[in-house]
C-alpha positions as CSV (number, residue, x, y, z in Angstrom):
1,X,0.0,0.0,0.0
2,X,1.4,3.4,-0.9
3,X,0.9,6.5,1.1
4,X,1.4,10.1,-0.2
5,X,3.2,12.1,2.5
6,X,3.6,15.3,0.4
7,X,3.1,16.4,-3.1
8,X,6.5,15.0,-4.1
9,X,7.4,12.5,-1.4
10,X,6.0,9.0,-1.6
11,X,6.5,6.2,0.9
12,X,5.7,2.5,0.8
13,X,4.2,1.4,4.2
14,X,4.8,-2.3,3.7
15,X,8.6,-2.1,2.9
16,X,9.4,1.2,4.7
17,X,11.1,2.6,1.7
18,X,10.4,4.9,-1.3
19,X,9.0,3.1,-4.3
20,X,11.2,2.8,-7.4
21,X,8.7,4.1,-9.8
22,X,6.8,7.2,-8.8
23,X,4.8,7.2,-12.0
24,X,3.2,3.9,-11.0
25,X,2.1,5.5,-7.7
26,X,0.6,8.5,-9.6
27,X,-1.2,6.1,-11.9
28,X,-2.6,4.2,-8.9
29,X,-3.9,7.5,-7.4
30,X,-5.4,8.6,-10.7
31,X,-7.0,5.2,-11.2
32,X,-8.6,5.3,-7.8
33,X,-9.9,8.8,-8.6
34,X,-11.3,7.6,-11.9
35,X,-12.9,4.6,-10.2
36,X,-14.6,6.9,-7.7
37,X,-15.9,9.2,-10.4
38,X,-17.2,6.2,-12.4
39,X,-19.0,4.8,-9.3
40,X,-20.5,8.2,-8.8
41,X,-21.6,8.4,-12.4
42,X,-23.1,4.8,-12.2
43,X,-25.0,5.8,-9.1
44,X,-26.5,8.9,-10.9
45,X,-27.5,6.8,-13.9
46,X,-29.1,4.2,-11.5
47,X,-31.1,7.0,-9.7
48,X,-32.2,8.5,-13.1
49,X,-33.4,5.1,-14.3
50,X,-35.2,4.4,-11.1
51,X,-36.9,7.8,-10.9
52,X,-40.3,8.4,-12.6
53,X,-39.5,12.0,-13.7
54,X,-37.8,11.1,-17.0
55,X,-40.5,8.8,-18.4
56,X,-43.2,11.2,-17.2
57,X,-41.6,14.1,-19.1
58,X,-41.3,11.9,-22.2
59,X,-44.9,10.9,-22.0
60,X,-46.0,14.6,-21.7
61,X,-43.9,15.5,-24.7
62,X,-45.4,12.8,-26.8
63,X,-48.9,13.8,-25.8
64,X,-48.1,17.4,-26.6
65,X,-46.8,16.5,-30.0
66,X,-50.0,14.5,-30.7
67,X,-52.2,17.4,-29.6
68,X,-50.3,19.7,-31.9
69,X,-50.7,17.4,-34.9
70,X,-54.4,17.1,-34.2
71,X,-54.8,20.9,-33.9
72,X,-52.9,21.5,-37.2
73,X,-55.0,18.9,-39.0
74,X,-58.2,20.4,-37.7
75,X,-57.1,23.9,-38.7
76,X,-56.2,22.7,-42.2
77,X,-59.5,20.9,-42.6
78,X,-61.5,24.0,-41.4
79,X,-59.5,26.2,-43.8
80,X,-60.2,23.9,-46.7
81,X,-63.9,23.7,-45.9
82,X,-64.1,27.5,-45.5
83,X,-62.3,28.1,-48.8
84,X,-64.8,25.7,-50.5
85,X,-67.7,27.5,-49.0
86,X,-66.5,31.0,-50.1
87,X,-65.8,29.7,-53.6
88,X,-69.4,28.2,-53.9
89,X,-70.9,31.5,-52.6
90,X,-68.8,33.5,-55.0
91,X,-69.9,31.3,-57.9
92,X,-73.6,31.9,-57.1
93,X,-73.2,35.7,-57.0
94,X,-74.0,37.5,-60.3
95,X,-70.9,38.5,-62.1
96,X,-70.2,41.9,-63.4
97,X,-70.1,44.9,-61.4
98,X,-72.1,47.9,-61.6
99,X,-74.2,49.8,-59.4
């Protein structure tokens, strides 16, 4: 087991001496830090998957999209019917102007 005494001094507890390769020690410290960060990330992902907030938001987004599609279709249909009605009324009116 390696112990960091200061920023540049390393000491091996088991043998009571300095290790031969300081880069190995730095790698071990960095690896431990990465493992801790990875565990923290995995815990956050687990919490997100267990929570109901994500799926609920997706469900609301899908419902909103469907409502928008229905509204746009209805407006288009009403516009088409209104245009046909105005065209039929315009066709029945006498042509020519004059007062």
